[in-house]
N, C-alpha and C positions, 0 to 999 in steps of 0.2 A: 173646155166644159159648156157641157150642156144642160137647161133646168128645166124638169117640169113643173109647172106651177098648179097644184090642183090638190083641194083634200076630198074630191071622189075617190074613193079604193078600187074599184070598177075600171076609170081615166089610167091613177096609176099604174095599174097591174099591167093592161094592154098598153100603155106605152112601152111602159120599162121592156115589155115583154118581146116590142118586134126592134129594140133599140139594141140589141146587143150586138156593141161595136170595142172593138181595143183602140177605134182611135182619140175615143172621143169620152173623156170624164161623166157620166151620170149623175144628178144628183134632181131630185122631188123637195119642191119646201109644203107648204101647207093653208099659209097665214101672209097678207100683206106684209107685215115685218119682216119678215125670212126671205120672201123676193128681191126682198131691198137689200135687206144687205146679202144675200148673197151674189146679187147682178151688180154689187160694186168689187166684184173680186178679179185683178185684171185677165184670171185666166179663164173667165165666160165668156164665151163666143155667142152663142143663142140662149133664148128662152120659149119657151111655147106654154102657153096662158089658158088656162080655162077659163074662160068670161063669169061664171059662176065663183072664182076664191074671194073665200071670206077678206071685204077691208079692200075690197079691188080699186085704185084710180088710176083708167087709163092715160090721160093726158101726165096728168103727173109722171106717172110711167114714162111714158113715151120723149117729153122732156129730159128726162133722169139719163137717161141710155142714148139719146144725140148731144147731153157733156161730159158725158166718162172715155177719157184717152180710148179704153179698148171697144165700145161704138158696139155693144152687145146688137145681136138682133134680136127681135121682140115677134111672136106669130101666135093671134090668135085663133083659136079650133074653133071651128066650124060658124060663128058668132062674129061680127066687126067691134071693135072697139074705137075710141074716139084717139085716133093715133098710131093704131097697130094695125098692119094690115093682117085678112083672117085667109087663112088654110082651111080644108078638109080635114076634118079627123081623120081619114081612111090613111093607116098605111103607108102606102101606094106615096099619094102626096107627099107626105112627110119623110119620107127618104129622101125623094127626087129633092127637096129644099136641103134636105142636109149635108147629100152631097154635094150640088152645088157652093155652101156654103163654106163644106171641107174644098174645093176648090179655089174658092174665095177668098179663105184666111192662108191659106198656103202662095198663094199670089200674092195675096198683101204683104205676105212674112218673107216673103224673096224679092220683090219688083225690085226693091233696091241693090237687092246682087245682082240680081238675073239682069239690071243694066250693065253693071261694072263685074260679069261671071270671068272665071275662068275660061269657059265656053267662047267670048268674044261679041262681035256686037251682033250676031246671029244667037243670040241666045235663047230668046223667048220658040225664036222657029224650031230648033233645035230638040231644044225640050218638048214640046205640043206631038214634033215629031217620034222622038222615046215612047211618046202615053201612048200615042197611037199603033204604034209597031207590033208587031206579034209575034216578032221575035226576041229573046232576050237582049239584053242592052248590056253595058258595061262601061262602066263611065272609073277612066287612069286620072289621078291624080295623086298630088303628093301629099302629106300628110297637113288637114288645117283646110282644105279646099273646096269642103261642104262636100265630101262624095254625100252623105248619108242625107242629108236635105236635099241635093238635086235628087236622089232618088225617090226620096218619098215628096216627093213634086211633081215629077214624075207618074209615081203608084196615086195618088188624092185624085190626079186627072184622069186616067186607064180607068181605074178599081173601082172609082166612088169606097164605098163600106166593105168592103173585101180588106182581111187583116192584112198587114204588113210586119211582116216574121221576120227578124233577123237569126241568120246560120252562123253561126261563130266555125272556125275550121272544123271538123271533127263533130259537131252539133249534129244532130239528126233529123228531117223532117218534120214533122209530125204532122199527124192526118188533122184536116179542118171544115167544118159543115159547109161553107163558104170560102175556098182555096181566094186568096188574093197575089200578094206579092213575098216572094223568096229574094229575099234579098242577103245575097252573099258576101260577110263582110272578107275585108282581107284574101279576095279571090284568090291570089297571086301565090296565096300558100297552102294550096289546094289540093293536091297533085291530083286527085282523080273527078277534075272540077267537071271535063264536060259531060261522066256520065252520073253525078250527081245533079246538072241541071238536067239532062234526060229525065232523070227521075220523078224531078219536080213538075215537068211538062206533065209528063204520062199523069198526072197527080190532079191535075188542071192548075198549078200554079204559074202566074207571072215573075219569070226572074229576071234582079236584076243583082249586076255583078259589080264590087268594088274593089279595084286594086290598084297600089303606086304604082307601079309599073304596068306595062300591055302585055295584053297575055293572049291564047289562041281560043278563042270557043266560034267555031266556024258557025257562018251567019249571021254574027250578031251583032248587033249598031254599035258603035262603039264612043264616047265620047272625052276628051280631052280638058279636063280643067287645067288652064295653064297656073303655079305657080303664079305670086303678087309680083314674084324679081326680075320676072318678062312682061310683067303691067303695070310698074310704079304710075301709073299715070291715075290707074283705077284709085291706088291709097287715101286718096280724100272725098272722092263722091261716096268710097265705102266706109268712110269716119264719118261724114253727114246724116249715112243712113240707120249707120250704129247709132249713135249721135240721136235721132229721133226716135228709134225700135226703143232702146233704153230709158227715154224720157216720157213712154206715153206704157213701158212695165213700170217703172217703177211710180208712175204717178207724180212726175216734178214738171217742171218749168220748162221748154225745150234752153240748150243751152251752149256757146262756142269756145270752140280754143282760139286763143289769140294766136298772132301768124307765126310765133315761134318758134309755138308747140304745132302748130301744121309742117314746119320746117322738121323740127325732129326727125315727128312722123315718118314724111317724103324719103327721108336720109337714111332711114333703118330698114333694116333688109329681112323684116318678119322671118322668119324662117319657119314658123307653124304658119304662114299666111294668113285667110280671113279670119281662123277661131283666133289666134295669138291677136289681133285688133281686135276685135269684138271683145274678146274679153281683157285688152285694156283698154277702154273706149269703155266699159260697164264699171270696173274696179274704180275709173278718175268717176266716175259722176256718184258712186256711191261714197268715196273718202274725201273729195273738196265740193265747197259748197259756191256761191256765188255763179252768180249770170254768166261772168266771162272767167274762164278756167286759165289760168297765164300758166306759161310753164314755168316759170321760177315758183308757182307756188305750188307746185308738183311734192306730195311727200317725196325724201330719201327714194323707197323701194319701187314709187311707179319709174320717178327719173333715169332712177339706173334700169329699166327692163329697153329702154332708148339709147343709154352711153351707158353700157357695162366699165368703159375702161373709166368714168370719169373718179376724179381719185374725193377721196370719204372729205369732206366736209365738218372742221370744228375739232377733227381729230388722229391720233396719232397711235395706228396698230403696229408700230415696229416692236415686233418682239414679244404681242400678244400671243401668237399660240403657242412661244416657247416660254413662257410664264405660264400661260395655264397649265400645260402639258409638266410643266416642274412645282407645281402646287399639286396635279393628279396626281404623282407617282406613286405615293407613300400611299393614294387611299385606292389605288390600284393593287399593288402588291401587298397592302392588308386587308383586301375585302375577302370576305368569309364567301363562295358559294353557297348554295341552298338556304340561304337568311330570310328570302321569302319576300325581298324587294329586290326589284330592277335598280341596278347597279345607275344605268342611261337614265332613269328617268327622277333619279336622285339628284347626280350632274346639271342636267338642264334646269333642272327646279329652280336649284341653288343659282347659278346662272341666271339665268330670268331674274328671277328675284332681288339680286344683287345688281341687276344693268337698269331695272324699273325703278328701283328703289332713289340710285341713281339718278337715271333720266327728268322723274317726278320733283327731287332738290334742285336739279337744274333751273325745273320750270316754275319752282314756285306751285309747285302741285297742280298744276294746269294738263289736265285731263287729254284738252284740246292740241297742244300744242306739246306733251308729251306722244303721242299717236304720230303726229309728224315726224319729230326727231327718227323716233322710230321706223315710219314709212309699213305700220297698220290702220287698219280702222280704229275709230277708236268703242264700237262696240267691239271689237276684239280685242282692244284693249282692258276694256273693261270687265272681260271674258275674263282673262286671263291673271287677271289683279283681283280678282275674288277667287278663284282659283286657288291662287298660291298664296293668299294668306297677306298681300300687299298692302299698305293702306296710302293714301293720296297725302295724306297729311306730310308735313315738312319734316324730319327730323330733327329731334331737341341737340 
C-alpha cells in the first residue's frame, strides 16, 4: 500500500490523480494519529509525507518505520525532515521512486526463492534477461512452482507502473490507457495462443505466458521452473525463507523447526511444490506457539500433511463409516425434498456438534487442547463452536 499523508486537498488530488496504478493500493491520511495507525499495517510499502501534516513528529516517525518488520519507505515532499529523505513533488520524480520501490519490493519478496528457484543457480540472470527482452516470455512449470510470481517479478523489473493483467483462457484482453503486461494464465489451454499473442502485442502489451507443459510460440524466451522433487536440496533453504517471510508478515519473532521436523520436510515429495511448502510453514506459525517448533507438537492435521499414512493415534475408526451409514439410512429414506432445509448442512452440523462436545469433554473444556486434537486453529474452533451453539462447559 502507498500512503499519502496530507491535509491539503490540492496535494491529495494531484498525488492521487498521478498515481492511478493497479499494482499498489492507495490511501490518504490527514493527521499524525492516522498516519501512525496506517504505517503499522504490514502491507504498507511506502509513505509520501507532506511536511505540513498536522501533528507530524518526523524523528519519531523515522524511528517507528525502522523498527517495523515490513520496513516502510518514507519520503518527505519538497522539504527535508529529520530522519526522512526529501523528494521533489514533481510527478516524474514520484513515479521514478515508486518504480524503484516496486522492483525493490518484488526482489525482496522473491530473493530467497530465486536463490533456490526452479530456474536453477542462474535464476537472477534469467529473470533479468526476460525483463529486458522484447520477445514474449513463456514460464513453464508444474502447479505451485511460482509461475505467476516469477511473471510479476519480470513485469515489475521491465514495465514498472504499467498494469499486470491476467488473461484467463477464453477471456478478452481489454484495452488500457497504458499497456503493461498481458499474463496468459494456463496458456497450454489456449488453442489460438499465437494469434492472441500477436493481437496483444499489436495493442502495445508485453506478453508473458504460463504453461504446465512446453508450448510452441515463435521467438519466445522460455523459462522452465523445475519441481521440488527434482531439487530436494532447495527444501530447507526455502523453508527458512518462508519462516522469515511469514514471521515478518505475522509480526512475530522468528521461529525454528527442530531436526525431526526438518527431516520430515525433506522426506516429503511436495507434489504442489513451493506453494504447498509455503502454506505449510504459514499454517505452522499460525497454529503452533513457541520459538522452537517440534515435530511432536504439531497438531494432527498438520502432521498428516507430511505423513498421510500415519495411523490415527488414540482412536479406533474401524467400522465408523458403516455405523454412520446405518444411522443415516432412516434419515435419508424419510427426508422430504423441498422442505427448505439442506440435508447436507444438517448432517454435517450434527456430526461436528457431537464431535466437538466429545473432544471438549475429553480436554475438560480446554479449547487449546481441543483444537490440537481436532487439527484446527483455535480461532477456527472458536468460530465453529459459536456457530453451532456448543458450550465449552463440561457436560453434567
